[in-house]
Every structure is written in C-alpha cells, then in structure tokens.
C-alpha positions as a Python dict, from the first residue, in 0.01 Angstrom:
ca = {
    (1, 'X'): (0, 0, 0),
    (2, 'X'): (189, -231, -112),
    (3, 'X'): (231, -379, -506),
    (4, 'X'): (17, -706, -559),
    (5, 'X'): (262, -967, -570),
    (6, 'X'): (321, -1159, -866),
    (7, 'X'): (360, -1509, -877),
    (8, 'X'): (792, -1637, -939),
    (9, 'X'): (632, -1918, -1177),
    (10, 'X'): (694, -1896, -1554),
    (11, 'X'): (340, -1923, -1748),
    (12, 'X'): (293, -2221, -1918),
    (13, 'X'): (386, -2221, -2298),
    (14, 'X'): (71, -2245, -2490),
    (15, 'X'): (93, -2275, -2829),
    (16, 'X'): (21, -1975, -3118),
    (17, 'X'): (-331, -2052, -3213),
    (18, 'X'): (-324, -2106, -3558),
    (19, 'X'): (-624, -2008, -3820),
    (20, 'X'): (-862, -2283, -3900),
    (21, 'X'): (-838, -2194, -4255),
    (22, 'X'): (-590, -2081, -4496),
    (23, 'X'): (-601, -1922, -4869),
    (24, 'X'): (-365, -2105, -5089),
    (25, 'X'): (-286, -1907, -5397),
    (26, 'X'): (-183, -2144, -5637),
    (27, 'X'): (53, -2001, -5968),
    (28, 'X'): (126, -2190, -6270),
    (29, 'X'): (326, -2016, -6560),
    (30, 'X'): (436, -2189, -6877),
    (31, 'X'): (692, -2000, -7074),
    (32, 'X'): (673, -2010, -7458),
    (33, 'X'): (855, -2357, -7594),
    (34, 'X'): (971, -2455, -7228),
    (35, 'X'): (995, -2830, -7150),
    (36, 'X'): (914, -2751, -6812),
    (37, 'X'): (695, -2448, -6602),
    (38, 'X'): (693, -2341, -6284),
    (39, 'X'): (433, -2355, -5966),
    (40, 'X'): (447, -2182, -5714),
    (41, 'X'): (209, -2199, -5417),
    (42, 'X'): (163, -1935, -5138),
    (43, 'X'): (-44, -1926, -4810),
    (44, 'X'): (-255, -1642, -4646),
    (45, 'X'): (-455, -1589, -4334),
    (46, 'X'): (-725, -1407, -4575),
    (47, 'X'): (-926, -1433, -4874),
    (48, 'X'): (-835, -1065, -4889),
    (49, 'X'): (-464, -1123, -4909),
    (50, 'X'): (-518, -1411, -5121),
    (51, 'X'): (-693, -1200, -5379),
    (52, 'X'): (-484, -901, -5329),
    (53, 'X'): (-128, -1095, -5392),
    (54, 'X'): (-352, -1315, -5708),
    (55, 'X'): (-423, -994, -5856),
    (56, 'X'): (-59, -843, -5780),
    (57, 'X'): (169, -1151, -5904),
    (58, 'X'): (-89, -1224, -6244),
    (59, 'X'): (-1, -823, -6331),
    (60, 'X'): (352, -861, -6269),
    (61, 'X'): (390, -1240, -6471),
    (62, 'X'): (173, -1046, -6739),
    (63, 'X'): (401, -735, -6799),
    (64, 'X'): (683, -869, -6793),
    (65, 'X'): (613, -1159, -7045),
    (66, 'X'): (738, -979, -7370),
    (67, 'X'): (601, -1306, -7579),
    (68, 'X'): (227, -1227, -7445),
    (69, 'X'): (288, -847, -7472),
    (70, 'X'): (357, -853, -7842),
    (71, 'X'): (124, -1103, -7936),
    (72, 'X'): (-169, -983, -8159),
    (73, 'X'): (-403, -1247, -7954),
    (74, 'X'): (-342, -1220, -7612),
    (75, 'X'): (-583, -1221, -7328),
    (76, 'X'): (-617, -1159, -6951),
    (77, 'X'): (-948, -1292, -6785),
    (78, 'X'): (-1013, -1239, -6443),
    (79, 'X'): (-1240, -1355, -6184),
    (80, 'X'): (-1308, -1349, -5805),
    (81, 'X'): (-1081, -1690, -5733),
    (82, 'X'): (-879, -1739, -6037),
    (83, 'X'): (-746, -1524, -6310),
    (84, 'X'): (-627, -1693, -6658),
    (85, 'X'): (-383, -1470, -6923),
    (86, 'X'): (-180, -1559, -7184),
    (87, 'X'): (-146, -1564, -7572),
    (88, 'X'): (-312, -1777, -7811),
    (89, 'X'): (-551, -1928, -7622),
    (90, 'X'): (-659, -2174, -7852),
    (91, 'X'): (-270, -2289, -7973),
    (92, 'X'): (-92, -2563, -7844),
    (93, 'X'): (55, -2504, -7498),
    (94, 'X'): (354, -2571, -7630),
    (95, 'X'): (358, -2318, -7865),
    (96, 'X'): (275, -2012, -7666),
    (97, 'X'): (304, -1893, -7303),
    (98, 'X'): (20, -1907, -7067),
    (99, 'X'): (-93, -1859, -6677),
    (100, 'X'): (-309, -1979, -6424),
    (101, 'X'): (-378, -1840, -6123),
    (102, 'X'): (-618, -1970, -5832),
    (103, 'X'): (-675, -1934, -5487),
    (104, 'X'): (-909, -2199, -5278),
    (105, 'X'): (-922, -2266, -4898),
    (106, 'X'): (-784, -2495, -4717),
    (107, 'X'): (-817, -2636, -4319),
    (108, 'X'): (-517, -2652, -4146),
    (109, 'X'): (-454, -3002, -3998),
    (110, 'X'): (-283, -3056, -3666),
    (111, 'X'): (-224, -3418, -3681),
    (112, 'X'): (-181, -3723, -3956),
    (113, 'X'): (-530, -3863, -4110),
    (114, 'X'): (-471, -4160, -4088),
    (115, 'X'): (-594, -4274, -4429),
    (116, 'X'): (-334, -4540, -4605),
    (117, 'X'): (-277, -4676, -4920),
    (118, 'X'): (-437, -4966, -4929),
    (119, 'X'): (-275, -5318, -4929),
    (120, 'X'): (-218, -5509, -5277),
    (121, 'X'): (-374, -5842, -5213),
    (122, 'X'): (-96, -5942, -5456),
    (123, 'X'): (261, -5885, -5347),
    (124, 'X'): (449, -5913, -5634),
    (125, 'X'): (222, -5628, -5807),
    (126, 'X'): (356, -5273, -5750),
    (127, 'X'): (-32, -5186, -5865),
    (128, 'X'): (-275, -5018, -5616),
}
C-alpha cells in the first residue's frame, strides 16, 4: 500500500474567525481631588469572562484606595453588569474617590458603516 498523496499546494489563507459579539468592560475611576480621571476599556469573548474581570478589577481598585477604605460613608454596590463604589456617594465628585465599572456587549464590525457627518449648508459655520 502506498500512502495517500498530499497536495503540494499551499492551502489558501483563511482569515481567522472573529466572534460577532464581544463584551466590553469599561472602568471609570476618579481619585480624590483629581483634575483628571482614568477610563480603561478591555474586550472579552464572553460575558462570563468580562464579569469576572469586572469583579476582580473593581475589588482591586476598592481595596487599594486608602481614601475609600478609611471613609465612614463608603459604599460598594455590585449588579450583574455594573459595579459602583466610592466614598460619600452624595458628596461633590471633586471631593471624593469613586469608581464605576460596567460591561456591555458590542458587535464587531468588518467594514465602516458609511454614516457620514451631515454637511453644513453654511460654509462659514463650524456647527453641525
């Protein structure tokens, strides 16, 4: 018996399949008396992975915040797709540390949508 012949041709490159849906974890953290805040986004292939990352990152930020840990009126509320925590929930944002994390599903796009910015009828105007 002779072994089956294999084609000498190189197989055509097929693009890797990407999931049609991803889960985006967005984390907004505002430090005490900060002029700037941080926003971080990460993408996951499943809701479960995004939820696990959201819980882990929220706990890490919560525990590492000295302001929140020493606050008498700190809060930590966890829901299926979002987590809110911080100090002085009703206080002014400038005077407190707080964080908001959420996960949302998003569709991957394989082409530009084609939506264009409406053109202005007044060429001298920068308004839309």
